[in-house]
C-alpha positions as a printed Julia matrix, in Angstrom:
395×3 Matrix{Float64}:
 -22.28   -0.38  -46.84
 -21.84   -3.47  -44.89
 -23.02   -3.94  -41.43
 -20.06   -4.0   -39.0
 -19.57   -7.48  -37.12
 -18.37   -6.85  -33.61
 -16.06   -9.18  -31.82
 -18.63  -11.14  -30.21
 -20.19  -11.42  -33.73
 -16.91  -12.72  -34.99
 -16.45  -15.0   -32.07
 -20.23  -16.49  -32.2
 -19.85  -17.39  -35.75
 -16.34  -18.75  -35.95
 -16.26  -22.49  -34.39
 -12.42  -22.74  -34.84
 -12.08  -19.63  -33.07
 -14.36  -21.07  -30.12
 -12.09  -24.19  -30.11
  -9.09  -22.07  -28.89
 -10.46  -21.26  -25.5
 -10.42  -24.55  -23.61
 -10.73  -23.64  -19.81
 -12.84  -21.98  -17.75
 -14.43  -18.52  -19.16
 -15.52  -15.2   -17.22
 -17.13  -12.5   -19.16
 -17.19   -8.76  -18.24
 -20.29   -7.11  -20.01
 -23.6    -4.94  -19.5
 -26.64   -4.19  -21.13
 -24.95   -3.4   -24.81
 -23.27   -6.69  -24.93
 -25.48   -8.04  -27.76
 -24.74   -9.66  -30.81
 -25.98   -8.65  -34.21
 -29.13  -10.84  -33.65
 -29.63   -8.76  -30.56
 -29.2   -11.46  -28.14
 -26.82  -10.88  -25.09
 -23.41  -11.87  -25.11
 -24.13  -13.98  -21.63
 -26.86  -16.09  -23.55
 -24.19  -16.84  -26.09
 -21.67  -17.84  -23.85
 -23.68  -19.97  -21.96
 -24.4   -21.79  -25.34
 -21.04  -21.68  -26.43
 -18.98  -22.63  -23.2
 -21.66  -24.45  -21.11
 -20.6   -25.44  -17.68
 -17.13  -23.66  -18.5
 -18.66  -20.27  -18.5
 -18.37  -19.74  -14.6
 -18.39  -16.24  -13.77
 -19.85  -12.82  -14.93
 -18.65   -9.49  -14.15
 -20.1    -6.09  -14.44
 -18.51   -2.47  -14.98
 -19.53    0.88  -13.59
 -23.44    1.25  -13.62
 -23.87   -2.59  -13.33
 -24.3    -5.97  -15.13
 -27.33   -4.74  -15.7
 -26.64   -1.02  -16.4
 -29.33    0.22  -13.94
 -27.32    2.04  -11.5
 -26.97    6.1   -11.82
 -24.18    8.52  -11.81
 -20.6     8.5    -9.95
 -20.23    6.44   -6.69
 -23.36    4.57   -6.77
 -22.24    1.19   -6.47
 -23.64   -2.04   -7.62
 -23.37   -5.54   -5.21
 -22.21   -8.9    -6.0
 -24.87  -11.45   -6.37
 -25.81  -14.86   -8.03
 -27.52  -14.6   -11.42
 -30.93  -15.85  -11.33
 -30.92  -17.43  -14.7
 -27.31  -18.52  -15.42
 -26.69  -19.44  -11.72
 -23.18  -18.29  -11.81
 -21.7   -15.16   -9.58
 -22.09  -11.48  -10.97
 -19.34   -9.55   -9.59
 -19.25   -5.84   -9.54
 -16.48   -4.04  -10.52
 -17.69   -0.71   -9.4
 -18.49   -1.57   -5.64
 -16.17   -1.73   -2.81
 -13.28   -2.31   -5.66
 -12.69   -1.37   -8.88
 -10.22   -4.09   -9.22
 -10.78   -7.83   -9.45
  -9.67   -9.53   -6.19
  -7.99  -12.62   -6.22
 -11.02  -14.74   -4.99
 -12.89  -13.12   -8.1
 -10.55  -14.54  -10.67
  -9.84  -17.8    -9.17
 -10.55  -20.93  -11.47
 -10.79  -18.73  -14.76
  -8.56  -19.41  -17.67
  -9.84  -17.16  -20.15
 -11.42  -13.4   -19.38
 -13.47  -12.2   -21.96
 -14.29   -8.04  -22.12
 -17.23   -7.02  -24.24
 -18.15   -3.49  -23.26
 -19.06   -0.75  -25.8
 -16.97    2.44  -25.1
 -17.85    5.85  -26.25
 -14.27    6.93  -27.44
 -13.91    9.6   -24.43
 -11.47    9.6   -21.74
 -13.8    10.17  -18.91
 -15.77    6.9   -19.73
 -14.9     4.43  -17.02
 -14.86    0.82  -19.11
 -11.27    1.41  -20.54
 -10.02    1.73  -16.97
 -12.16   -1.25  -15.99
 -10.13   -3.03  -18.67
  -6.6    -1.68  -17.5
  -7.18   -2.48  -14.22
  -7.98   -5.93  -14.91
  -4.61   -6.13  -17.18
  -2.57   -4.99  -14.48
  -4.12   -7.61  -11.69
  -3.88  -10.51  -13.87
   0.22   -9.75  -14.53
   1.06  -12.77  -12.2
  -1.67  -15.21  -13.05
  -1.98  -17.31  -15.65
  -5.09  -15.92  -16.99
  -5.58  -14.8   -20.95
  -7.78  -11.5   -21.42
  -9.75  -11.3   -24.34
 -11.38   -7.99  -25.92
 -14.5    -8.43  -28.01
 -13.89   -5.13  -29.76
 -16.87   -2.84  -30.44
 -16.59    0.79  -32.49
 -15.7     3.92  -31.17
 -18.74    5.91  -32.03
 -16.83    9.24  -32.23
 -14.75    7.24  -34.92
 -11.14    6.14  -34.91
  -9.5     9.17  -36.28
 -10.16   12.7   -34.66
  -8.46   13.43  -31.87
  -9.73   16.35  -29.31
  -8.89   17.95  -25.99
  -5.93   17.93  -23.78
  -4.04   14.91  -22.45
  -4.31   13.99  -19.06
  -1.89   15.35  -16.64
  -0.42   12.26  -14.08
  -1.31   14.5   -10.88
  -5.0    14.41  -11.64
  -5.24   10.34  -12.55
  -8.38    8.89  -11.31
 -10.88    5.93  -12.31
 -12.32    8.41  -14.82
  -8.59    9.12  -16.24
  -5.74    6.82  -15.78
  -3.76    7.13  -18.54
  -1.93   10.22  -20.49
  -4.74   10.21  -23.39
  -6.96   13.16  -24.93
 -10.65   13.2   -24.28
 -11.29   12.02  -27.79
  -8.79    9.23  -27.84
  -9.71    7.89  -31.07
  -9.26    4.42  -29.83
 -11.49    1.12  -29.94
 -11.47   -0.63  -26.57
  -9.29   -3.23  -27.69
  -6.68   -0.58  -29.18
  -6.73    0.84  -25.6
  -5.82   -2.63  -24.07
  -2.87   -2.74  -26.7
  -1.63    0.54  -25.84
  -1.99    0.05  -22.16
   0.45   -3.37  -22.86
   2.9    -1.68  -25.09
   3.57    1.75  -23.08
   1.78    1.36  -19.55
   2.1    -2.23  -18.21
   5.28   -2.94  -15.81
   4.69   -6.4   -17.33
   2.83   -7.8   -20.32
   0.32  -10.62  -20.11
  -1.37  -13.04  -22.65
  -3.84  -10.59  -24.15
  -5.56  -10.39  -27.77
  -8.42   -8.69  -29.42
 -10.89  -10.57  -31.47
 -11.33   -7.77  -34.11
 -14.33   -6.32  -35.78
 -15.13   -7.04  -39.55
 -16.4    -3.77  -41.8
 -15.11   -1.23  -39.43
 -13.19    1.72  -40.74
 -11.65    4.33  -38.6
 -13.6     7.21  -40.12
 -16.98    5.78  -39.24
 -19.15    7.29  -36.79
 -21.48    4.96  -34.96
 -24.77    5.25  -37.41
 -22.45    4.25  -40.37
 -21.86    0.89  -38.59
 -25.32   -0.04  -38.89
 -25.32   -1.69  -35.5
 -28.18   -0.67  -32.88
 -27.42    1.53  -29.93
 -28.04    0.26  -26.86
 -27.44    2.24  -23.91
 -23.8     1.48  -22.69
 -24.8     3.37  -19.47
 -28.26    4.82  -18.1
 -27.72    8.35  -19.42
 -26.47    7.52  -22.92
 -29.84    6.17  -24.34
 -29.09    7.63  -28.0
 -26.21    7.53  -30.07
 -26.32   11.17  -30.57
 -25.52   11.81  -26.62
 -22.27   10.03  -27.11
 -21.67   12.98  -29.62
 -22.11   15.72  -27.05
 -20.91   13.65  -24.17
 -17.22   15.16  -24.24
 -18.55   18.64  -23.85
 -21.49   18.03  -21.53
 -19.78   15.72  -19.13
 -17.64   18.89  -18.0
 -20.58   20.17  -16.43
 -20.57   17.17  -13.81
 -17.79   19.54  -12.17
 -20.45   22.19  -11.82
 -23.62   22.92   -9.77
 -25.32   22.82  -13.34
 -27.41   19.72  -14.25
 -25.95   18.05  -17.29
 -29.71   16.98  -17.94
 -29.65   13.69  -15.64
 -33.26   13.32  -14.75
 -34.63   14.17  -18.42
 -35.21   12.08  -21.6
 -31.81   13.81  -22.88
 -28.92   13.32  -20.69
 -25.75   14.92  -21.54
 -27.26   16.7   -24.74
 -28.5    19.51  -22.51
 -26.91   21.67  -19.6
 -29.14   24.11  -17.09
 -29.52   25.65  -13.9
 -32.46   27.31  -12.03
 -31.1    30.5   -12.22
 -30.88   30.87  -16.07
 -33.44   32.86  -18.18
 -32.26   30.83  -21.53
 -33.73   33.24  -23.93
 -32.37   36.16  -22.44
 -28.89   34.86  -22.23
 -28.99   33.43  -25.7
 -30.33   36.36  -27.57
 -28.35   38.71  -25.32
 -24.79   37.06  -25.68
 -24.48   33.5   -26.35
 -26.15   33.5   -29.96
 -23.47   36.11  -31.38
 -20.42   34.79  -29.12
 -21.07   31.48  -30.72
 -20.61   33.27  -34.2
 -17.49   34.79  -33.36
 -15.61   31.65  -32.48
 -14.34   28.96  -35.08
 -16.64   26.19  -33.79
 -18.65   24.48  -36.56
 -21.17   21.87  -36.78
 -23.27   22.99  -33.79
 -26.29   25.18  -32.9
 -27.57   25.85  -29.28
 -31.15   26.25  -28.53
 -32.62   28.22  -25.21
 -34.7    25.61  -23.47
 -36.29   24.65  -20.07
 -36.36   21.46  -18.53
 -37.16   19.68  -15.16
 -34.72   17.19  -13.93
 -36.8    14.35  -11.94
 -33.76   13.24  -10.11
 -29.86   14.21   -9.31
 -29.09   18.08   -9.42
 -31.83   20.41   -9.11
 -34.83   17.58   -9.06
 -38.15   19.03   -9.57
 -37.2    22.48  -10.24
 -37.71   24.11  -13.65
 -33.89   24.76  -15.21
 -33.23   27.11  -17.91
 -30.45   26.07  -20.04
 -29.32   25.31  -23.52
 -29.64   21.95  -25.97
 -26.51   21.33  -27.78
 -27.84   20.27  -31.19
 -24.8    18.71  -33.84
 -25.6    19.7   -37.1
 -22.59   18.34  -38.68
 -20.6    15.68  -36.8
 -17.56   15.49  -39.33
 -16.75   19.08  -38.02
 -18.46   19.33  -34.46
 -15.98   19.67  -31.48
 -17.65   18.78  -28.44
 -14.67   19.37  -26.11
 -14.25   22.89  -27.2
 -18.06   23.58  -27.37
 -18.21   22.31  -23.99
 -15.24   24.33  -22.55
 -16.43   27.56  -24.48
 -19.96   27.06  -22.93
 -18.68   26.77  -19.48
 -16.38   29.85  -19.99
 -19.23   32.06  -20.96
 -21.83   30.82  -18.47
 -19.33   31.08  -15.62
 -19.14   35.12  -16.38
 -22.39   35.74  -17.36
 -24.01   33.94  -14.2
 -21.41   35.43  -11.64
 -21.97   33.8    -8.15
 -24.81   31.78   -9.47
 -21.93   29.64  -11.26
 -20.35   27.36   -8.83
 -17.87   24.49   -9.03
 -18.95   21.42   -7.41
 -17.26   20.42   -4.22
 -15.41   17.02   -3.35
 -15.74   14.24   -3.23
 -15.91   13.0    -6.95
 -15.46    9.44   -8.47
 -13.5     8.5    -5.04
 -11.3    11.54   -4.82
 -11.83   13.47   -1.63
  -9.44   15.99   -2.27
  -9.07   17.5    -5.32
 -11.68   19.78   -7.29
 -14.15   17.68   -9.31
 -13.5    19.66  -12.57
  -9.78   19.14  -12.48
 -10.62   15.52  -12.07
 -12.76   15.39  -14.88
 -10.45   17.51  -17.05
  -7.29   16.12  -16.02
  -5.72   19.13  -15.46
  -6.39   22.36  -13.24
  -5.27   24.75  -16.32
  -8.71   24.47  -17.81
 -10.36   25.67  -14.63
  -8.21   28.76  -14.58
  -8.83   29.17  -18.61
 -12.44   29.64  -17.72
 -11.99   31.63  -14.59
  -9.83   34.1   -16.15
 -11.72   34.05  -19.55
  -8.54   33.35  -21.5
  -8.76   33.09  -25.56
 -10.17   30.04  -27.64
  -6.66   30.21  -28.91
  -5.03   29.42  -25.48
  -7.92   26.48  -25.62
  -6.12   25.13  -28.64
  -2.8    25.27  -27.33
  -3.49   22.76  -24.45
  -4.06   19.95  -27.41
  -0.58   18.82  -27.61
  -0.25   15.27  -28.79
   3.25   15.22  -29.94
   3.86   12.28  -27.46
   0.67   10.71  -27.9
   0.2    10.44  -31.52
   2.8     8.26  -32.39
   1.6     5.82  -29.55
  -1.85    5.84  -31.03
  -0.74    5.22  -34.69
   1.47    2.46  -33.56
  -1.35    0.27  -31.94
  -3.98    0.69  -34.71
  -5.45   -2.39  -35.74
  -7.72   -1.28  -38.26
């Protein structure tokens, strides 16, 4: 199988394509924005465009991808090597200002998305598209793989009343799109006015591919997704951000493990979870009782009992369903020791954080009322989404 060439690789290796961009250039990127030779996109842009490369932008977690967690903002600065401004789109604003966009003709976006609705990079893109509606700026996405594949859909579609910076649009949890395709869907179905927008497509990527099949290196797209295996479990473990449970931040396997100081993991596993998992239709997964100690964030320096989610077959693994199931079981097993997180969460100071993460309050009630897995499946309604999804596919 041939190695996938990202949109950045395609641009770097096509002199004729490079000549199409004649004005000043800006780049939204981060730590994972590298080409096939492990060279950072910003270095390539400096080489390709010289003094026309005028501005850098960073998404949540920063240009350097070193800022932790939600609502941990990064500052604007001048880059000490490139000698150009680096603007943070996770600062006092998530939308680029008029001043930030001044003097830009071509705005490139090179970000590794993880294929999950609760990941903010696709919203940095759509907010940029909306801001550029009345400006003479072309937005270009250098496309990258959806690490969860471009076929499988999973999870509920976001309800409009629960829109936030971790869920702006009516898409499922596993949305099946590349970041470039998200921009295409935005322009076709959500934008009040279309702008000059294009996607520089990958080569040698097929919709059925998981990340390891691309033969590309995994560089952490955010501080707590250091392994591509973490992207597989993320759609389920991210749900625990809306609880007092640790989702493993402050450990070496964040977003693959969940736990709490009041859990005795072997007792819960042998006494209930082991058999309860067998009674579900969930496949491709094993859970293992563990003890871990976060060094920061929730329950820092406190031993937590919990569980690691192991993906035994990623082709049938359903992380969102596994996460909802595990949350339902732990909610009822732990009683008063299970608590929802209180606001604020992702700049929403009113709504229950779990509802913001879920894009609905139905799932919190599903957990509390111990409803069936059949009801959970009924929340996955794609009759409106699927035709749109199929209409924007470019691979």
